[in-house]
A tleap script that builds the chain and sets N, CA, C and O, in Angstrom:
source leaprc.protein.ff14SB
mol = sequence {
  NMET ASP THR GLU ARG PHE ALA GLY LEU GLY
  LEU GLU PRO VAL LEU THR THR SER GLU LEU
  ALA ASP TYR LEU GLY VAL HIE VAL GLN ALA
  ILE TYR ASP LEU ARG THR ASP GLY ARG GLY
  PRO ALA GLY ILE ARG VAL GLY ARG GLU ILE
  ARG PHE ARG ILE SER ASP VAL LEU ARG TRP
  LEU ASP GLY MET HIE GLU PRO ASP HIE VAL
  VAL SER GLY GLY SER GLU ALA CARG
}
set mol.1.N position { 0.818 -1.164 0.029 }
set mol.1.CA position { -0.102 -0.005 0.049 }
set mol.1.C position { 0.813 1.241 -0.187 }
set mol.1.O position { 1.926 1.195 0.336 }
set mol.2.N position { 0.521 2.195 -0.813 }
set mol.2.CA position { 1.216 3.374 -0.893 }
set mol.2.C position { 0.821 4.447 0.215 }
set mol.2.O position { 0.238 5.483 -0.104 }
set mol.3.N position { 1.109 4.202 1.319 }
set mol.3.CA position { 0.445 5.257 2.603 }
set mol.3.C position { 0.699 6.414 2.231 }
set mol.3.O position { -0.229 7.222 2.265 }
set mol.4.N position { 2.066 6.868 1.750 }
set mol.4.CA position { 2.444 8.164 1.618 }
set mol.4.C position { 1.523 9.194 0.659 }
set mol.4.O position { 1.271 10.383 0.858 }
set mol.5.N position { 1.151 8.410 -0.343 }
set mol.5.CA position { 0.304 9.041 -1.443 }
set mol.5.C position { -1.213 9.193 -0.799 }
set mol.5.O position { -1.925 10.171 -1.031 }
set mol.6.N position { -1.590 8.121 0.015 }
set mol.6.CA position { -2.798 8.559 0.520 }
set mol.6.C position { -2.953 9.522 1.786 }
set mol.6.O position { -3.964 10.154 2.093 }
set mol.7.N position { -1.653 9.491 2.492 }
set mol.7.CA position { -1.658 10.359 3.635 }
set mol.7.C position { -1.633 11.903 2.806 }
set mol.7.O position { -2.167 12.858 3.370 }
set mol.8.N position { -1.104 12.055 1.691 }
set mol.8.CA position { -1.253 13.287 1.283 }
set mol.8.C position { -2.561 13.617 0.827 }
set mol.8.O position { -2.763 14.801 0.559 }
set mol.9.N position { -3.592 12.709 0.673 }
set mol.9.CA position { -4.798 12.984 0.299 }
set mol.9.C position { -5.574 13.286 1.582 }
set mol.9.O position { -6.722 13.696 1.409 }
set mol.10.N position { -5.174 13.164 2.742 }
set mol.10.CA position { -5.760 13.386 3.953 }
set mol.10.C position { -6.438 12.182 4.267 }
set mol.10.O position { -7.340 12.219 5.104 }
set mol.11.N position { -6.049 10.844 3.567 }
set mol.11.CA position { -7.006 9.567 4.148 }
set mol.11.C position { -5.945 8.970 5.083 }
set mol.11.O position { -4.741 9.068 4.846 }
set mol.12.N position { -6.453 8.343 6.163 }
set mol.12.CA position { -5.867 7.440 7.012 }
set mol.12.C position { -5.453 6.257 6.551 }
set mol.12.O position { -6.331 5.745 5.857 }
set mol.13.N position { -4.349 5.510 6.654 }
set mol.13.CA position { -4.233 4.173 6.328 }
set mol.13.C position { -5.191 3.158 6.976 }
set mol.13.O position { -5.755 3.535 8.004 }
set mol.14.N position { -5.430 2.025 6.555 }
set mol.14.CA position { -6.226 1.087 6.939 }
set mol.14.C position { -5.391 -0.181 7.056 }
set mol.14.O position { -4.303 -0.223 6.482 }
set mol.15.N position { -5.810 -1.161 7.727 }
set mol.15.CA position { -5.136 -2.444 7.914 }
set mol.15.C position { -6.396 -3.601 7.462 }
set mol.15.O position { -7.582 -3.533 7.781 }
set mol.16.N position { -5.753 -4.618 6.658 }
set mol.16.CA position { -6.752 -5.818 6.583 }
set mol.16.C position { -6.918 -6.641 7.805 }
set mol.16.O position { -6.303 -6.280 8.808 }
set mol.17.N position { -7.568 -7.560 7.852 }
set mol.17.CA position { -7.736 -8.510 9.105 }
set mol.17.C position { -6.502 -9.280 9.274 }
set mol.17.O position { -6.074 -9.598 10.383 }
set mol.18.N position { -5.885 -9.605 8.073 }
set mol.18.CA position { -4.645 -10.223 8.183 }
set mol.18.C position { -3.393 -9.477 8.515 }
set mol.18.O position { -2.414 -9.992 9.056 }
set mol.19.N position { -3.490 -8.285 8.168 }
set mol.19.CA position { -2.277 -7.448 8.750 }
set mol.19.C position { -2.564 -7.047 10.383 }
set mol.19.O position { -1.671 -7.042 11.231 }
set mol.20.N position { -3.657 -6.789 10.588 }
set mol.20.CA position { -3.996 -6.568 12.011 }
set mol.20.C position { -3.577 -7.942 12.946 }
set mol.20.O position { -2.928 -7.924 13.992 }
set mol.21.N position { -4.045 -8.926 12.372 }
set mol.21.CA position { -3.478 -10.122 13.147 }
set mol.21.C position { -2.046 -10.420 13.322 }
set mol.21.O position { -1.559 -11.008 14.288 }
set mol.22.N position { -1.321 -9.890 12.140 }
set mol.22.CA position { 0.178 -10.133 12.183 }
set mol.22.C position { 0.668 -9.134 12.960 }
set mol.22.O position { 1.689 -9.430 13.581 }
set mol.23.N position { 0.163 -7.841 13.133 }
set mol.23.CA position { 0.730 -6.871 14.082 }
set mol.23.C position { 0.425 -7.277 15.704 }
set mol.23.O position { 1.245 -7.074 16.600 }
set mol.24.N position { -0.815 -7.844 15.894 }
set mol.24.CA position { -0.758 -8.338 17.262 }
set mol.24.C position { -0.264 -9.591 17.588 }
set mol.24.O position { -0.124 -9.946 18.759 }
set mol.25.N position { 0.042 -10.370 16.518 }
set mol.25.CA position { 0.891 -11.687 16.667 }
set mol.25.C position { -0.304 -12.623 17.203 }
set mol.25.O position { -0.118 -13.344 18.184 }
set mol.26.N position { -1.365 -12.592 16.622 }
set mol.26.CA position { -2.687 -13.587 16.735 }
set mol.26.C position { -3.094 -14.161 15.488 }
set mol.26.O position { -2.759 -13.685 14.404 }
set mol.27.N position { -3.816 -15.181 15.626 }
set mol.27.CA position { -4.625 -15.802 14.306 }
set mol.27.C position { -5.541 -14.742 13.750 }
set mol.27.O position { -5.986 -13.838 14.457 }
set mol.28.N position { -5.805 -14.869 12.506 }
set mol.28.CA position { -6.937 -13.986 11.843 }
set mol.28.C position { -8.264 -14.529 12.516 }
set mol.28.O position { -9.149 -13.707 12.757 }
set mol.29.N position { -8.459 -15.873 12.836 }
set mol.29.CA position { -9.454 -16.074 13.605 }
set mol.29.C position { -9.948 -15.284 15.065 }
set mol.29.O position { -11.083 -15.018 15.462 }
set mol.30.N position { -8.925 -15.090 15.534 }
set mol.30.CA position { -9.026 -14.426 16.834 }
set mol.30.C position { -9.411 -12.945 16.898 }
set mol.30.O position { -9.749 -12.366 17.931 }
set mol.31.N position { -9.303 -12.278 15.423 }
set mol.31.CA position { -9.601 -11.100 15.355 }
set mol.31.C position { -11.105 -11.148 15.085 }
set mol.31.O position { -11.802 -10.291 15.628 }
set mol.32.N position { -11.760 -12.210 14.178 }
set mol.32.CA position { -13.094 -12.222 13.866 }
set mol.32.C position { -13.617 -12.581 15.292 }
set mol.32.O position { -14.572 -11.921 15.701 }
set mol.33.N position { -13.111 -13.528 16.071 }
set mol.33.CA position { -13.921 -13.894 17.361 }
set mol.33.C position { -13.965 -12.735 18.315 }
set mol.33.O position { -14.971 -12.593 19.010 }
set mol.34.N position { -12.984 -11.913 18.407 }
set mol.34.CA position { -13.150 -10.557 19.294 }
set mol.34.C position { -14.452 -9.712 18.660 }
set mol.34.O position { -15.383 -9.318 19.362 }
set mol.35.N position { -14.374 -9.537 17.463 }
set mol.35.CA position { -15.407 -8.640 16.738 }
set mol.35.C position { -16.865 -9.434 17.111 }
set mol.35.O position { -17.855 -8.785 17.449 }
set mol.36.N position { -16.878 -10.680 17.024 }
set mol.36.CA position { -18.148 -11.433 17.127 }
set mol.36.C position { -18.663 -11.239 18.564 }
set mol.36.O position { -19.860 -11.056 18.785 }
set mol.37.N position { -17.647 -11.286 19.627 }
set mol.37.CA position { -18.125 -11.146 20.951 }
set mol.37.C position { -18.255 -9.496 21.155 }
set mol.37.O position { -18.782 -9.135 22.208 }
set mol.38.N position { -17.897 -8.668 20.401 }
set mol.38.CA position { -18.203 -7.140 20.680 }
set mol.38.C position { -17.063 -6.427 21.281 }
set mol.38.O position { -17.106 -5.248 21.633 }
set mol.39.N position { -15.778 -7.405 21.406 }
set mol.39.CA position { -14.631 -6.774 22.066 }
set mol.39.C position { -13.561 -6.440 21.152 }
set mol.39.O position { -12.486 -6.090 21.640 }
set mol.40.N position { -13.722 -6.507 19.671 }
set mol.40.CA position { -12.597 -6.177 18.906 }
set mol.40.C position { -12.621 -4.678 18.447 }
set mol.40.O position { -13.561 -3.918 18.677 }
set mol.41.N position { -11.606 -4.381 17.849 }
set mol.41.CA position { -11.754 -2.757 17.220 }
set mol.41.C position { -12.739 -2.648 16.237 }
set mol.41.O position { -13.213 -3.613 15.637 }
set mol.42.N position { -13.103 -1.276 16.040 }
set mol.42.CA position { -14.035 -0.876 15.208 }
set mol.42.C position { -13.534 -1.086 13.865 }
set mol.42.O position { -12.349 -0.850 13.627 }
set mol.43.N position { -14.345 -1.520 12.934 }
set mol.43.CA position { -13.923 -2.008 11.549 }
set mol.43.C position { -14.808 -1.323 10.544 }
set mol.43.O position { -15.953 -0.985 10.844 }
set mol.44.N position { -14.226 -1.090 9.211 }
set mol.44.CA position { -14.911 -0.613 8.085 }
set mol.44.C position { -15.162 -1.838 7.193 }
set mol.44.O position { -14.338 -2.702 6.892 }
set mol.45.N position { -16.502 -1.750 6.810 }
set mol.45.CA position { -16.766 -3.120 5.856 }
set mol.45.C position { -16.518 -2.460 4.447 }
set mol.45.O position { -16.790 -1.267 4.314 }
set mol.46.N position { -16.075 -3.098 3.515 }
set mol.46.CA position { -15.372 -2.816 2.203 }
set mol.46.C position { -15.937 -3.967 1.487 }
set mol.46.O position { -15.205 -4.953 1.402 }
set mol.47.N position { -17.388 -4.037 0.829 }
set mol.47.CA position { -17.492 -5.308 0.158 }
set mol.47.C position { -17.780 -6.367 1.216 }
set mol.47.O position { -18.583 -6.228 2.138 }
set mol.48.N position { -16.957 -7.544 0.952 }
set mol.48.CA position { -17.105 -8.666 1.823 }
set mol.48.C position { -16.101 -8.593 3.003 }
set mol.48.O position { -16.260 -9.202 4.061 }
set mol.49.N position { -15.078 -7.807 2.723 }
set mol.49.CA position { -13.853 -7.485 3.785 }
set mol.49.C position { -14.135 -6.474 4.845 }
set mol.49.O position { -15.137 -5.761 4.799 }
set mol.50.N position { -13.177 -6.408 5.878 }
set mol.50.CA position { -13.216 -5.635 6.788 }
set mol.50.C position { -11.977 -4.973 6.941 }
set mol.50.O position { -10.939 -5.632 6.875 }
set mol.51.N position { -11.949 -3.502 7.176 }
set mol.51.CA position { -10.532 -2.979 7.409 }
set mol.51.C position { -10.499 -2.047 8.498 }
set mol.51.O position { -11.512 -1.446 8.857 }
set mol.52.N position { -9.426 -1.908 9.015 }
set mol.52.CA position { -9.451 -1.193 10.415 }
set mol.52.C position { -8.474 -0.005 10.197 }
set mol.52.O position { -7.392 -0.060 9.614 }
set mol.53.N position { -9.050 1.070 10.770 }
set mol.53.CA position { -8.259 2.518 10.637 }
set mol.53.C position { -7.252 2.231 11.734 }
set mol.53.O position { -7.531 1.565 12.731 }
set mol.54.N position { -6.081 2.763 11.496 }
set mol.54.CA position { -5.135 2.586 12.449 }
set mol.54.C position { -5.421 3.465 13.704 }
set mol.54.O position { -4.916 3.010 14.731 }
set mol.55.N position { -6.027 4.468 13.826 }
set mol.55.CA position { -6.644 5.307 14.835 }
set mol.55.C position { -7.595 4.412 15.808 }
set mol.55.O position { -7.634 4.528 17.033 }
set mol.56.N position { -8.295 3.569 15.090 }
set mol.56.CA position { -9.498 2.887 15.828 }
set mol.56.C position { -8.760 1.833 16.534 }
set mol.56.O position { -9.105 1.557 17.683 }
set mol.57.N position { -7.632 1.115 15.892 }
set mol.57.CA position { -6.929 -0.027 16.560 }
set mol.57.C position { -6.260 0.391 17.773 }
set mol.57.O position { -6.385 -0.228 18.830 }
set mol.58.N position { -5.369 1.702 17.607 }
set mol.58.CA position { -4.728 2.340 18.603 }
set mol.58.C position { -5.728 2.718 19.893 }
set mol.58.O position { -5.303 2.515 21.031 }
set mol.59.N position { -6.964 3.230 19.704 }
set mol.59.CA position { -7.841 3.441 20.542 }
set mol.59.C position { -8.293 2.266 21.254 }
set mol.59.O position { -8.456 2.353 22.471 }
set mol.60.N position { -8.543 1.043 20.574 }
set mol.60.CA position { -8.861 0.008 21.018 }
set mol.60.C position { -7.982 -0.551 22.020 }
set mol.60.O position { -8.330 -0.975 23.122 }
set mol.61.N position { -6.591 -0.508 21.455 }
set mol.61.CA position { -5.499 -1.097 22.466 }
set mol.61.C position { -5.309 -0.301 23.604 }
set mol.61.O position { -4.862 -0.794 24.639 }
set mol.62.N position { -5.667 1.131 23.492 }
set mol.62.CA position { -5.479 1.919 24.743 }
set mol.62.C position { -6.278 1.383 25.673 }
set mol.62.O position { -5.808 1.232 26.800 }
set mol.63.N position { -7.722 0.963 25.386 }
set mol.63.CA position { -8.814 0.631 26.320 }
set mol.63.C position { -8.442 -0.873 26.922 }
set mol.63.O position { -9.005 -1.296 27.932 }
set mol.64.N position { -7.485 -1.601 26.236 }
set mol.64.CA position { -7.267 -2.978 26.639 }
set mol.64.C position { -6.302 -3.134 27.852 }
set mol.64.O position { -6.097 -4.211 28.412 }
set mol.65.N position { -5.712 -1.911 28.210 }
set mol.65.CA position { -4.800 -2.163 29.428 }
set mol.65.C position { -5.287 -2.645 30.763 }
set mol.65.O position { -6.290 -2.198 31.319 }
set mol.66.N position { -4.642 -3.427 31.160 }
set mol.66.CA position { -5.021 -3.952 32.420 }
set mol.66.C position { -4.804 -3.259 33.466 }
set mol.66.O position { -3.817 -2.535 33.336 }
set mol.67.N position { -5.458 -3.160 34.714 }
set mol.67.CA position { -5.272 -2.509 35.698 }
set mol.67.C position { -3.709 -2.632 36.314 }
set mol.67.O position { -3.061 -3.627 35.989 }
set mol.68.N position { -3.190 -1.777 37.070 }
set mol.68.CA position { -1.986 -2.026 37.688 }
set mol.68.C position { -2.442 -3.072 38.801 }
set mol.68.O position { -3.473 -3.111 39.474 }
set mol.69.N position { -1.120 -4.060 38.761 }
set mol.69.CA position { -1.201 -5.091 39.842 }
set mol.69.C position { -1.065 -4.460 41.252 }
set mol.69.O position { -0.222 -3.642 41.618 }
set mol.70.N position { -2.069 -5.012 41.962 }
set mol.70.CA position { -2.497 -4.568 43.458 }
set mol.70.C position { -2.120 -5.839 44.303 }
set mol.70.O position { -2.470 -6.982 44.008 }
set mol.71.N position { -1.394 -5.505 45.343 }
set mol.71.CA position { -0.971 -6.789 46.205 }
set mol.71.C position { -1.883 -6.657 47.229 }
set mol.71.O position { -1.932 -5.567 47.798 }
set mol.72.N position { -2.780 -7.749 47.660 }
set mol.72.CA position { -3.694 -7.610 48.541 }
set mol.72.C position { -3.521 -8.570 49.519 }
set mol.72.O position { -3.162 -9.713 49.236 }
set mol.73.N position { -3.818 -8.083 51.007 }
set mol.73.CA position { -3.610 -9.166 52.043 }
set mol.73.C position { -2.295 -9.022 52.900 }
set mol.73.O position { -2.107 -9.487 54.024 }
set mol.74.N position { -1.404 -8.263 52.114 }
set mol.74.CA position { -0.193 -7.869 52.544 }
set mol.74.C position { -0.064 -6.992 53.740 }
set mol.74.O position { -0.946 -6.147 53.890 }
set mol.75.N position { 0.843 -7.055 54.567 }
set mol.75.CA position { 0.975 -5.758 55.569 }
set mol.75.C position { 1.715 -4.502 54.641 }
set mol.75.O position { 2.362 -4.714 53.615 }
set mol.76.N position { 1.513 -3.399 55.133 }
set mol.76.CA position { 1.946 -2.206 54.549 }
set mol.76.C position { 3.583 -2.208 55.095 }
set mol.76.O position { 4.059 -2.602 56.159 }
set mol.77.N position { 4.119 -1.693 54.086 }
set mol.77.CA position { 5.834 -1.195 54.464 }
set mol.77.C position { 5.584 -0.086 55.336 }
set mol.77.O position { 4.579 0.612 55.201 }
set mol.78.N position { 6.528 0.131 56.308 }
set mol.78.CA position { 6.539 1.263 57.508 }
set mol.78.C position { 8.000 1.707 57.272 }
set mol.78.O position { 8.497 2.590 57.972 }
savepdb mol mol.pdb
quit
């Protein structure tokens, strides 16, 4: 994809499902499963395919942060 040319037009690059899966290090089916469960990134349907805006993926990833680990049941340091 010639992202520089499209960026010059003010268009944001998009990822295919395969590209997103490769980036995340998961199988393509994991992306489909996340979307089916309503837990995946927002996508854009283009015909029979789904594309993902990079900004949507980054926003989704930001929302996936797990809370900081909290030690419970221990005594406080003094």
